[in-house]
DSSP file (Angstrom, degrees, kcal/mol; ACC not computed):
  #  RESIDUE AA STRUCTURE BP1 BP2  ACC     N-H-->O    O-->H-N    N-H-->O    O-->H-N    TCO  KAPPA ALPHA  PHI   PSI    X-CA   Y-CA   Z-CA
    1    1 A M              0   0    0      0, 0.0     2,-0.2     0, 0.0     7,-0.0   0.000 360.0 360.0 360.0 144.1   33.4   -5.2    3.7
    2    2 A A        -     0   0    0      1,-0.1     6,-0.0     5,-0.1     3,-0.0  -0.498 360.0-160.3 -73.5 139.6   33.6   -2.5    1.0
    3    3 A N        +     0   0    0     -2,-0.2     2,-0.2     5,-0.0    -1,-0.1   0.781  69.5  46.2 -88.1 -31.0   37.1   -1.8   -0.4
    4    4 A T  S  > S-     0   0    0      1,-0.1     4,-2.1     0, 0.0     5,-0.2  -0.675  80.8-116.8-114.6 165.1   36.5    1.7   -1.9
    5    5 A D  H  > S+     0   0    0     -2,-0.2     4,-2.4     1,-0.2     5,-0.1   0.881 115.2  53.1 -59.8 -41.1   34.9    4.9   -0.8
    6    6 A S  H  > S+     0   0    0      1,-0.2     4,-2.2     2,-0.2    -1,-0.2   0.847 107.2  50.3 -68.8 -35.0   32.3    4.6   -3.5
    7    7 A A  H  > S+     0   0    0      2,-0.2     4,-2.0     1,-0.2    -1,-0.2   0.897 108.9  52.3 -74.0 -36.1   31.3    1.1   -2.5
    8    8 A S  H  X S+     0   0    0     -4,-2.1     4,-2.3     2,-0.2    -2,-0.2   0.931 109.4  50.7 -57.7 -45.6   30.9    2.2    1.1
    9    9 A K  H  X S+     0   0    0     -4,-2.4     4,-3.2     1,-0.2     5,-0.2   0.922 107.8  52.1 -61.0 -43.0   28.7    5.1   -0.1
   10   10 A R  H  X S+     0   0    0     -4,-2.2     4,-3.1     1,-0.2    -1,-0.2   0.908 107.9  52.0 -61.2 -38.2   26.6    2.6   -2.1
   11   11 A I  H  X S+     0   0    0     -4,-2.0     4,-2.0     2,-0.2    -1,-0.2   0.914 111.4  46.3 -63.9 -42.4   26.1    0.5    0.9
   12   12 A R  H  X S+     0   0    0     -4,-2.3     4,-2.3     2,-0.2    -2,-0.2   0.945 114.7  48.4 -65.1 -44.8   24.9    3.5    3.0
   13   13 A Q  H  X S+     0   0    0     -4,-3.2     4,-2.8     1,-0.2     5,-0.3   0.940 112.3  48.3 -63.8 -43.2   22.6    4.6    0.2
   14   14 A T  H  X S+     0   0    0     -4,-3.1     4,-2.7    -5,-0.2    -1,-0.2   0.884 110.9  49.8 -66.4 -36.1   21.2    1.1   -0.2
   15   15 A A  H  X S+     0   0    0     -4,-2.0     4,-1.9    -5,-0.2    -1,-0.2   0.897 113.8  46.7 -66.7 -39.7   20.6    0.7    3.5
   16   16 A K  H  X S+     0   0    0     -4,-2.3     4,-2.0     2,-0.2    -2,-0.2   0.936 114.3  47.4 -62.6 -49.5   18.8    4.2    3.6
   17   17 A R  H  X S+     0   0    0     -4,-2.8     4,-3.2     1,-0.2     5,-0.3   0.914 110.5  53.1 -59.4 -48.3   16.7    3.3    0.5
   18   18 A T  H  X S+     0   0    0     -4,-2.7     4,-2.2    -5,-0.3    -1,-0.2   0.916 109.1  47.5 -57.8 -43.8   15.8   -0.1    1.9
   19   19 A A  H  X S+     0   0    0     -4,-1.9     4,-2.1     2,-0.2    -1,-0.2   0.886 111.8  51.1 -59.8 -41.9   14.5    1.4    5.2
   20   20 A R  H  X S+     0   0    0     -4,-2.0     4,-2.4     2,-0.2    -2,-0.2   0.945 112.4  45.9 -59.9 -51.6   12.5    4.0    3.3
   21   21 A N  H  X S+     0   0    0     -4,-3.2     4,-2.7     1,-0.2     5,-0.2   0.869 109.6  53.9 -63.6 -35.9   10.9    1.4    1.1
   22   22 A K  H  X S+     0   0    0     -4,-2.2     4,-2.1    -5,-0.3    -1,-0.2   0.934 108.6  49.0 -60.9 -46.9   10.2   -0.9    3.9
   23   23 A A  H  X S+     0   0    0     -4,-2.1     4,-2.3     2,-0.2    -2,-0.2   0.891 111.7  50.0 -60.4 -42.1    8.4    1.9    5.8
   24   24 A R  H  X S+     0   0    0     -4,-2.4     4,-2.2     1,-0.2    -1,-0.2   0.923 111.2  48.1 -61.7 -45.9    6.3    2.7    2.7
   25   25 A K  H  X S+     0   0    0     -4,-2.7     4,-2.1     1,-0.2    -1,-0.2   0.858 112.0  49.7 -62.9 -37.1    5.4   -0.9    2.2
   26   26 A S  H  X S+     0   0    0     -4,-2.1     4,-2.2     2,-0.2    -1,-0.2   0.890 110.1  51.0 -67.7 -41.6    4.4   -1.2    5.8
   27   27 A R  H  X S+     0   0    0     -4,-2.3     4,-2.2     2,-0.2    -2,-0.2   0.912 109.6  50.3 -59.1 -45.7    2.3    1.9    5.6
   28   28 A V  H  X S+     0   0    0     -4,-2.2     4,-2.4     1,-0.2     5,-0.2   0.919 109.9  50.2 -60.3 -48.9    0.5    0.6    2.5
   29   29 A R  H  X S+     0   0    0     -4,-2.1     4,-2.8     1,-0.2    -1,-0.2   0.883 108.3  54.0 -61.5 -39.1   -0.3   -2.8    4.2
   30   30 A T  H  X S+     0   0    0     -4,-2.2     4,-1.9     2,-0.2    -1,-0.2   0.936 110.2  45.3 -55.2 -50.9   -1.7   -0.9    7.2
   31   31 A F  H  X S+     0   0    0     -4,-2.2     4,-1.6     1,-0.2    -2,-0.2   0.866 113.9  49.4 -66.2 -35.7   -4.1    1.1    5.1
   32   32 A V  H  X S+     0   0    0     -4,-2.4     4,-2.6     1,-0.2     5,-0.2   0.934 109.0  53.3 -65.2 -47.5   -5.1   -2.0    3.1
   33   33 A R  H  X S+     0   0    0     -4,-2.8     4,-2.5     1,-0.2    -2,-0.2   0.867 105.0  53.7 -54.3 -39.2   -5.7   -3.9    6.4
   34   34 A K  H  X S+     0   0    0     -4,-1.9     4,-2.3     2,-0.2    -1,-0.2   0.915 109.4  49.5 -62.8 -44.9   -8.0   -1.1    7.7
   35   35 A V  H  X S+     0   0    0     -4,-1.6     4,-2.0    15,-0.3    -2,-0.2   0.926 112.3  47.4 -61.9 -43.7  -10.1   -1.4    4.5
   36   36 A E  H  X S+     0   0    0     -4,-2.6     4,-2.7     1,-0.2    -2,-0.2   0.890 110.8  50.7 -68.7 -36.5  -10.3   -5.2    4.9
   37   37 A E  H  X S+     0   0    0     -4,-2.5     4,-2.0    -5,-0.2    -1,-0.2   0.900 110.1  50.2 -64.7 -39.9  -11.2   -5.0    8.5
   38   38 A A  H  X>S+     0   0    0     -4,-2.3     5,-1.2     2,-0.2     4,-0.8   0.861 111.5  48.8 -69.9 -30.7  -14.0   -2.5    7.7
   39   39 A I  H ><5S+     0   0    0     -4,-2.0     3,-0.6    -5,-0.2    -2,-0.2   0.923 110.0  51.4 -74.6 -41.6  -15.3   -4.8    5.0
   40   40 A A  H 3<5S+     0   0    0     -4,-2.7    -2,-0.2     1,-0.2    -1,-0.2   0.829 107.9  52.4 -61.6 -31.0  -15.2   -7.8    7.4
   41   41 A S  H 3<5S-     0   0    0     -4,-2.0    -1,-0.2    -5,-0.1    -2,-0.2   0.683 110.5-125.9 -76.4 -19.5  -17.2   -5.8    9.9
   42   42 A G  T <<5 +     0   0    0     -4,-0.8     2,-1.1    -3,-0.6    -3,-0.2   0.576  61.9 140.8  88.0   9.1  -19.8   -5.1    7.3
   43   43 A D     >< -     0   0    0     -5,-1.2     4,-2.7     1,-0.2     5,-0.2  -0.716  29.4-173.5 -89.7  99.6  -19.7   -1.3    7.7
   44   44 A K  H  > S+     0   0    0     -2,-1.1     4,-2.6     1,-0.2     5,-0.2   0.911  82.1  51.5 -61.3 -42.4  -19.9    0.1    4.2
   45   45 A A  H  > S+     0   0    0      1,-0.2     4,-2.3     2,-0.2    -1,-0.2   0.922 112.9  44.9 -60.1 -45.7  -19.4    3.8    5.2
   46   46 A A  H  > S+     0   0    0      1,-0.2     4,-3.0     2,-0.2     5,-0.2   0.910 113.0  51.8 -67.4 -40.6  -16.3    2.9    7.2
   47   47 A A  H  X S+     0   0    0     -4,-2.7     4,-2.1    -9,-0.3    -2,-0.2   0.900 109.3  49.7 -64.9 -36.9  -15.0    0.7    4.3
   48   48 A Q  H  X S+     0   0    0     -4,-2.6     4,-2.5    -5,-0.2    -2,-0.2   0.932 113.0  46.9 -64.0 -46.0  -15.5    3.6    1.8
   49   49 A D  H  X S+     0   0    0     -4,-2.3     4,-1.7     2,-0.2    -2,-0.2   0.946 114.0  48.1 -63.1 -50.1  -13.6    6.0    4.1
   50   50 A A  H  X S+     0   0    0     -4,-3.0     4,-1.8     1,-0.2   -15,-0.3   0.856 112.0  49.5 -56.0 -38.8  -10.8    3.5    4.6
   51   51 A F  H  X S+     0   0    0     -4,-2.1     4,-2.3    -5,-0.2    -1,-0.2   0.896 107.7  53.3 -69.2 -41.4  -10.7    2.8    0.9
   52   52 A R  H  < S+     0   0    0     -4,-2.5    -1,-0.2     1,-0.2    -2,-0.2   0.819 112.4  45.4 -61.4 -31.3  -10.5    6.5    0.1
   53   53 A A  H  X S+     0   0    0     -4,-1.7     4,-0.7    -5,-0.2    -1,-0.2   0.827 112.9  50.2 -77.4 -34.1   -7.6    6.8    2.4
   54   54 A A  H  X S+     0   0    0     -4,-1.8     4,-2.4   -23,-0.2     5,-0.2   0.828  97.3  68.9 -75.3 -34.7   -5.8    3.7    1.1
   55   55 A Q  H  X S+     0   0    0     -4,-2.3     4,-2.5     1,-0.2     5,-0.2   0.930  99.4  45.7 -56.0 -53.0   -6.0    4.6   -2.6
   56   56 A P  H  > S+     0   0    0      0, 0.0     4,-2.5     0, 0.0    -1,-0.2   0.871 112.7  53.3 -61.1 -32.8   -3.5    7.5   -2.5
   57   57 A E  H  X S+     0   0    0     -4,-0.7     4,-1.8     2,-0.2    -2,-0.2   0.917 110.1  46.5 -62.8 -42.8   -1.1    5.4   -0.4
   58   58 A L  H  X S+     0   0    0     -4,-2.4     4,-1.7     2,-0.2    -1,-0.2   0.940 112.8  49.4 -66.3 -47.8   -1.2    2.6   -2.9
   59   59 A Q  H  X S+     0   0    0     -4,-2.5     4,-2.1     1,-0.2    -2,-0.2   0.879 109.2  54.1 -59.4 -40.6   -0.7    5.1   -5.9
   60   60 A R  H  X S+     0   0    0     -4,-2.5     4,-2.5     1,-0.2    -1,-0.2   0.868 104.9  53.2 -61.2 -39.6    2.2    6.7   -4.0
   61   61 A A  H  X>S+     0   0    0     -4,-1.8     5,-2.6     1,-0.2     6,-1.5   0.882 109.3  48.7 -61.8 -37.0    3.9    3.4   -3.6
   62   62 A A  H  <5S+     0   0    0     -4,-1.7     3,-0.5     4,-0.2    -2,-0.2   0.890 111.5  49.0 -68.9 -39.8    3.6    2.8   -7.3
   63   63 A T  H  <5S+     0   0    0     -4,-2.1    -2,-0.2     1,-0.2    -1,-0.2   0.902 111.8  50.0 -65.4 -42.2    5.1    6.3   -8.1
   64   64 A K  H  <5S-     0   0    0     -4,-2.5    -1,-0.2    -5,-0.2    -2,-0.2   0.611 115.0-117.5 -74.4 -13.3    8.0    5.7   -5.7
   65   65 A G  T  <5S+     0   0    0     -4,-0.6    -3,-0.2    -3,-0.5     3,-0.1   0.698  82.5 119.2  85.6  18.8    8.7    2.4   -7.3
   66   66 A V  S   <S+     0   0    0     -5,-2.6     2,-0.3     1,-0.3    -4,-0.2   0.882  82.1  22.5 -83.6 -40.6    8.0    0.4   -4.1
   67   67 A L  S    S-     0   0    0     -6,-1.5    -2,-0.3    -9,-0.2    -1,-0.3  -0.953  93.6-102.8-124.0 149.3    5.2   -1.6   -5.8
   68   68 A H     >  -     0   0    0     -2,-0.3     4,-2.2     1,-0.1     5,-0.2  -0.338  29.0-122.6 -64.0 146.9    4.7   -2.2   -9.5
   69   69 A A  H  > S+     0   0    0      1,-0.2     4,-2.4    -7,-0.2     5,-0.2   0.890 112.7  50.4 -56.2 -42.9    2.0   -0.1  -11.1
   70   70 A N  H  > S+     0   0    0      2,-0.2     4,-2.3     1,-0.2    -1,-0.2   0.849 107.8  54.8 -68.6 -32.6    0.0   -3.1  -12.3
   71   71 A T  H  > S+     0   0    0      2,-0.2     4,-2.7     1,-0.2    -1,-0.2   0.948 110.8  45.0 -59.8 -47.7    0.1   -4.6   -8.7
   72   72 A V  H  X S+     0   0    0     -4,-2.2     4,-2.7     1,-0.2     5,-0.3   0.909 112.4  51.4 -69.8 -37.0   -1.4   -1.4   -7.3
   73   73 A A  H  X S+     0   0    0     -4,-2.4     4,-2.3    -5,-0.2    -1,-0.2   0.907 111.4  47.3 -62.9 -37.1   -4.0   -1.2  -10.0
   74   74 A R  H  X S+     0   0    0     -4,-2.3     4,-2.6     2,-0.2    -2,-0.2   0.936 113.4  48.2 -67.2 -48.5   -5.0   -4.9   -9.3
   75   75 A K  H  X S+     0   0    0     -4,-2.7     4,-2.5     2,-0.2     5,-0.2   0.906 113.0  47.8 -62.5 -45.1   -5.2   -4.2   -5.5
   76   76 A V  H  X S+     0   0    0     -4,-2.7     4,-2.4    -5,-0.2    -1,-0.2   0.920 112.2  49.9 -63.9 -44.3   -7.3   -1.0   -6.0
   77   77 A S  H  X S+     0   0    0     -4,-2.3     4,-2.3    -5,-0.3    -2,-0.2   0.908 112.6  45.8 -63.3 -44.3   -9.7   -2.8   -8.3
   78   78 A R  H  X S+     0   0    0     -4,-2.6     4,-2.1     2,-0.2    -2,-0.2   0.915 115.0  46.3 -68.8 -38.9  -10.2   -5.7   -6.0
   79   79 A L  H  X S+     0   0    0     -4,-2.5     4,-2.2    -5,-0.2    -2,-0.2   0.939 111.8  52.8 -63.6 -43.1  -10.7   -3.6   -2.9
   80   80 A S  H  X S+     0   0    0     -4,-2.4     4,-2.7     1,-0.2     5,-0.2   0.929 109.9  48.2 -56.3 -50.9  -13.0   -1.4   -4.9
   81   81 A A  H  X S+     0   0    0     -4,-2.3     4,-2.4     1,-0.2    -1,-0.2   0.887 110.5  50.4 -59.3 -39.2  -15.1   -4.3   -5.9
   82   82 A R  H  X S+     0   0    0     -4,-2.1     4,-1.2     2,-0.2    -1,-0.2   0.859 110.2  50.0 -69.1 -34.0  -15.3   -5.7   -2.5
   83   83 A V  H  X S+     0   0    0     -4,-2.2     4,-0.8     2,-0.2    -2,-0.2   0.887 112.7  47.1 -69.3 -38.6  -16.4   -2.4   -1.1
   84   84 A K  H >X S+     0   0    0     -4,-2.7     4,-1.4     1,-0.2     3,-0.9   0.918 108.6  54.8 -67.2 -42.3  -19.1   -2.1   -3.7
   85   85 A A  H 3X S+     0   0    0     -4,-2.4     4,-2.4     1,-0.3    -1,-0.2   0.816  96.3  67.4 -59.2 -32.7  -20.3   -5.6   -3.2
   86   86 A L  H 3X S+     0   0    0     -4,-1.2     4,-1.0     1,-0.2    -1,-0.3   0.880 102.4  46.1 -59.0 -38.7  -20.7   -4.8    0.6
   87   87 A G  H <X S+     0   0    0     -3,-0.9     4,-2.9    -4,-0.8    -1,-0.2   0.847 111.4  51.1 -72.5 -34.5  -23.6   -2.4   -0.3
   88   88 A A  H  < S+     0   0    0     -4,-1.4    -2,-0.2     1,-0.2    -1,-0.2   0.885 107.1  53.5 -72.5 -35.1  -25.2   -4.8   -2.7
   89   89 A A  H  < S+     0   0    0     -4,-2.4    -1,-0.2     1,-0.2    -2,-0.2   0.799 118.2  35.5 -65.3 -32.3  -25.1   -7.6   -0.1
   90   90 A Q  H  <        0   0    0     -4,-1.0    -2,-0.2    -5,-0.2    -1,-0.2   0.826 360.0 360.0 -91.0 -39.7  -26.9   -5.5    2.5
   91   91 A G     <        0   0    0     -4,-2.9    -2,-0.2    -5,-0.2    -3,-0.2   0.478 360.0 360.0 -80.4 360.0  -29.2   -3.5    0.2
């Protein structure tokens, strides 16, 4: 248990921040999962739409410090490559 008022405040702030970051991370995972499901189904149009929706969410996570910028860049790059490959495989 915290002994000082300032320590108590820090605990409250950390709990609030942790909940916020957890929600952001969960949201990012949901968007990425939608892209992966669209890729798995083979629907290029749906995959592109899902990817366009996921990209800003990933970037926002990097801006807010939830995910590292390089992690986001890597994820975006790999998803993008998979969406592009989808068209080549069918066409």
